N, C-alpha and C positions, 0 to 999 in steps of 0.2 A: 123884729130882726130887720136892719137897713140893708138894702139890695146891695149898696157897695161894700158890705161886710160880706155878705154871701158870694158875691163877685170875687172877692179876694181870696175867700178859702177855696172856692171852686178853681181858681188860677193857680194857686198854690198846689192844690191838688195835682192838676194837669201838667204843671211845671215838674213836679216830682216824677209823674209819670214819663215825660219825655227826657229827664236823665236816666231813668232805668230804661228807657228805650234807646239811649245812647244817641238821641236826636240833637243833644245841645253840646258844644264844646264845653269841656269841664275845665274849672279854674280854681286857683288857691283861694279867692275870696269867697267861692261856692262852698269850699271844705269848712271854712272858718264859720260861715253863716249856719251850717248844718250840725254843727258839734252839740247843740242841745236845742230844746224847743224855744226858749228864751230869745237866743240867738237868731233862730229861724223866724220867729214874730217880728224881730227888729230889722230883718232883712228886707231889701226891695230889689226888685228886677224890673228895669224898665219895660214896659209893654206887657208885663205879666201881673205885677202886684205890688203895693206900698205897704209901709209897715203897718203892723196891727196889734192891738193888744192881746195878750195871751188869752184872757178870758173870753174877749169878743170872738177871736178866731175859734176857741172851744165851741163856743155857743153857735156860731154862723156855721160850723163844719157839722155840727149835729143837726142843724137846722134844714141843711139843704138834701136834696136828692142826688146822690153820687151812687155811679155803678160800684157794685161790691167786685174787688179784684182778688181777693182772696178765698180760700176754701171755706174758712171759718164764718160763716154768715151772722153768727152771733155777736160777732165784734161790732161796735159802734164804728161810725165815721172816725170819732175822734182817735180811737184806738188803733184803727186802720191807719190813719194819718201820722200818729207816732212812729208805727211800724215801718211805714214807707220811708219817714226822715231818718230812720236809724238805717235801713236798707241802702238809702242813697248816701249816707254818709261814709258808710263800710265800702260802697262800691267807689266813691270818689276817692277816699284815703289809699285804697290799693292802687288804683288806676294812677292817681298822680305820683306814688311813691315810684311804679314802674317806669312812669315818664321822666321823673327825675332821676333817676339812675343812669349815671353815666355809662356811656358805652364806649369803651376804648377800641382803638385800632390795636392792631396786633403789633404795630411799630411801637406804639405807647407803651404798651405791656412789655416789650422787649428792653425798652429804654429803662422803665423800672425795675425790672430784674436786675439789668445791669448794674443800675445805681444801688440797689439792694446788696448784691455781691460787691460792689465797690466798698462800701460802707463795712460790709461783714470784714473784709480783707483789711481795711483800715483798723478796725477793733482787733483783729487777730494780731496784727502788727504791733498794736500799742501793749496789747499783754505780753507779748513775747519779749517786747523790749523791757517793761518793766520786770518781768520774770529773771531775765538773764542779768539786769542791773542789781537786783537783790541778791541773786544767787552769787553773783560775783562779789559785792559788798560783803556777804557772810563768809566768804572764803578768804577775802584778804584782811578782814578785822582781827587784829591779834589782842586788840585791848579789850574786846568784848567779852564779858564774863561766860563762862562755860555754860551756864543755865541759859542764858539768853540766845547764844550761838545754837545750842541744841534745839530750842524752841523754834528759831528762825529757819533751821535746816528741818524740822519737822513740818512748818507751814509750806515751805517750798517743796518738801516731797509729796504733801497731799495735793497742792495745787498742779505739780507735775501729772500726778495720777489722774486728777479730774479732768484736767484740761489737755491730756496727751493726744487728743485727736485734731487739736487745733493746727491747721497747716494753712498755708498762703493758698486760696484756691485757684488750682491749675487751669481750671474750665473757664475761669473769669477771661484769661487771654485770648483763648478759643472763641469766646462769644462775642469779641470785638472784631466782627468779621471786616468792619469797614477800615479797620487799620492794617496797614502793613509796612514791613521793613522795606525801605529803599536804600540804594547805594548812591551815593553822591559826594560832594565836598568840592574842593580846588582840584583843578586838574594843573599837573605841573608841565610846564611846556620846557 
């Protein structure tokens, strides 16, 4: 086995250990390189290791002396390396997911709530307007056949029962604490 391949294998082992010890800054490209062993073999890190063939890495890692870090001493170095890669991949994916989760300020949260309330208010208004228009149309139409008129009244009644709780949200006005009514206008002299 070439010394360069053994050094590559040892450096990969140490690099994984440093990530597990959280001594290295975690990046998205690390996550992509650790999703499987083939990607890990084609990955290179300046100052640590260069790309290496899968079978070369397997031979090199099994032929070098490395400290056992797991409690199961019957595992070969290769099996231990596979486990380390999986462990690092899990650590990276959970850590990067937490870092990428946006943290909102209280003000941003309040603005989102106000926007949701505003859109729900608009939806309520749209429904109520449509409901009133259809109800008035059904009452005013004399040329409508009785069966059609009865069916339309039934639909209006069912809709009224289903959505009887729709109101214009009163709390919406109170939540716009930044707004206030001011008196003004032209002064008459």
